[in-house]
N, C-alpha and C positions, 0 to 999 in steps of 0.2 A: 258118304255124303248123302244127305237126305234128298229125295227127289225134288221137293219144293225148292231147296237151296239151288240145286242144279238148274232148275227151270228159271229161277230168278236171275241167276248169274248169266245164263244164256240170253235171257231177255234184255238184261242190262248191256251186255256186250253187243247185241244186235242193234239196240237203240243207239249205242255209241257209234257204231259203223254208219248208221243212217244219218246221224247228226254230223259226223265227219264228212260224209258224202254231200250233204246239203250245204255245209259250209264251204266245201271245195267248189261246188257248182255255182254258188252265189258269191264266191270270192270273199267270204266272211271268215277271216283267220281265227277270230275268237271262237266261233261256233265249231270250226274244224278242230281246234285245240281241245275244246270241251268234249267233243266226240272221242278223241284219242284218250283223254283222261278217263272218261267213262269206261272205255274198253280196258284200260289198265286196272282200274278198280275192280272190275268184274274178274279179270284174270287173277288178281291177288286174292280175292275172296275165294275163288275156286281152288287155288293152290292151298290156302289155309284150310279149307274143308277137307282136301285130300290128306293133309298132314294130320288133322284130327282123326280121320278115318284110319290112318296107318297106326296110330297109337291105340285105337280102340281094339284092334285085332289082337 
């Protein structure tokens, strides 16, 4: 996995956690759900990058 991809995925996951926390604190279910979705996307991207790396070796 490229370092840039790893940083991007981590940043997206962190932003999702923040968004989820803000949604929970403000009782905004839509924002909370968006945060969870962002985290899931970041996890899937990271898993895809790991699979690509495994086949490169």
